[in-house]
N, C-alpha and C positions, 0 to 999 in steps of 0.2 A: 142239402139244406142251405139256408142263406149264409150260415157261418162257413160252411165248406166253400161256397163261392167267394166269400170275403177273403179267405186265406188263399184260395186258388188264384184269384186276381192279384193279390199281393205278391205271390210267388213269381208271376209273369211280368209284373209291373217293373219297368226299368228304373223308375224313380223310387221304388220301395227299397229301403236300405236294410231293414231288419224286421223280424217277426219274433214275438215272444208270446208263449202260450202256457197255460196250465192245462194239463190233461189228466182227467180222473178215470173215466170209464170209456175206453176207446173201442170202437167196433173192429171186428176182424178184417173188414175190407175198407178200412178208413181212407177216404180221399184226402183228409187233412194230413195224415202222415205222408202220403205221396206228395202233397203240395209243399210241406215243410222240407222234405228231402230235395225236391226240385229247387226250392229257394236257396238252400245251402249250396247245391251244385252250381247255381248261378252267381255265387259269391255273396249272397246276403248273409247278414249276421242272424243266426237263428238260435233261439234258446227255448227249451221246453222243460217245465217241471212236470214230471210223470209221477203220479202218486202210486206207490206200491201197495198201499193198504186199501185199495178199492176192492172191497169184499167180493169174492167170487171171480174177480178179474185180475188177480195178482199175477198169474202166469202170463196172461195175455199182455198186460202192461209191461212186464219185465222184457218180453220179447220185442215189443215196440220200442222200448227205451234203448235196448241194445242196437236195434236197427238204426234208430236215429243217431246214436252215438257213433256208429260205424260210418255214418254218412257225413260226419264232421259237425254235427249239431251239439251244442253245449247242453247236456242233460243234467238236470238236478233230480235226484231220486227222492223227492219228498224232503221234509224237514224233520229231523229227529225230535220225537216227543209230540209231534202234531200230525194231524190228518188234514191234508190240503184238499178241501172239497170245493174250492172256488173254480169258477169257469170264466177265464179271462183270456182275451186275445188282444195283442197290441201290435200295431203296424207303425213303423217309423218310416216316414216318406219325406223325400226332399222335394220341396216346391218353391219355385222362385227364389232359390238360394237359401231357403230356411227349412228347418225341420218342422214337420207337422205330424201329429200323432192321431191315428184313428184307432178306436178300440171297441171291443164288444165285451160286455159283462152280462152273464146270463145265469139263470137258475138251472138250466138243463145241461146234462153231459154233452160233450161234443161227440155224439154217437148217432149216426144217421139211422141205425136200426131202432134204438129205443126212443128216438125223437118222434117216431110215428105213433107211439102209444101214450105219450105224456103231453101235457100243455105246460109250456114254460114261458118265462118272460125274459126279454133281453133288451139291453140298451146298447145302441150303436151310436157313437158320438165322436166328436173331436174336441170336447170341452177341455180347455187347457188345464184347469185346476185338477180335474179328475185324472187326466192323462199324466200330470206331474206326480200324483199319488201312485199311479200304476207303475211309472218308471221307477220310483223309489221302492215299490214292492218287489219288482223284478230284480232290482239291484240288490235288495236284501236277500232274496233267494240265492242269488249268485254268490254273495259274500258268505252266506251260511254254508253253501256247498263247498267253498274253498276252506273255510275254517274247520269244517267237519269232513274234509276231503276223503278220509279213509272210509266214510260211510256213503259217499256219493260218487257219481261218475266224475272222472277227470278226463278232459280232452284238451287238445291244443287249441281248439276254437274257443271263443268267448262270446 
């Protein structure tokens, strides 16, 4: 899918410094997971919120979250009291000595199998106001994971 390619290119891009994603319903053969792990191995800051309340995919998501965490990725296991059904990808890239943010916001799960059956909408942009809101959102996810650490993953990565 186009989002898989977006994340794959960010993983390989030497100017990309970080990738932040929300993951709701992840396919069993996810290229996105592979790209996130590769990005972390290349020293990029990677964070993923993995929703554990994805009905019928709970076990699958738990396994992916464990694999991401073991790869050094900061994993947030959802937010207590909420079901995080959002689909957001944020790439932080250094360009000409400044940071630039690329992002995707979509209606569909980042799942290459189910994407063949559904029609979804997505926005791919660098709009600075929206990107600023997304950075704040991911920061909030991270803060909530620290404040409620006994319910979420703890890693040495951030």
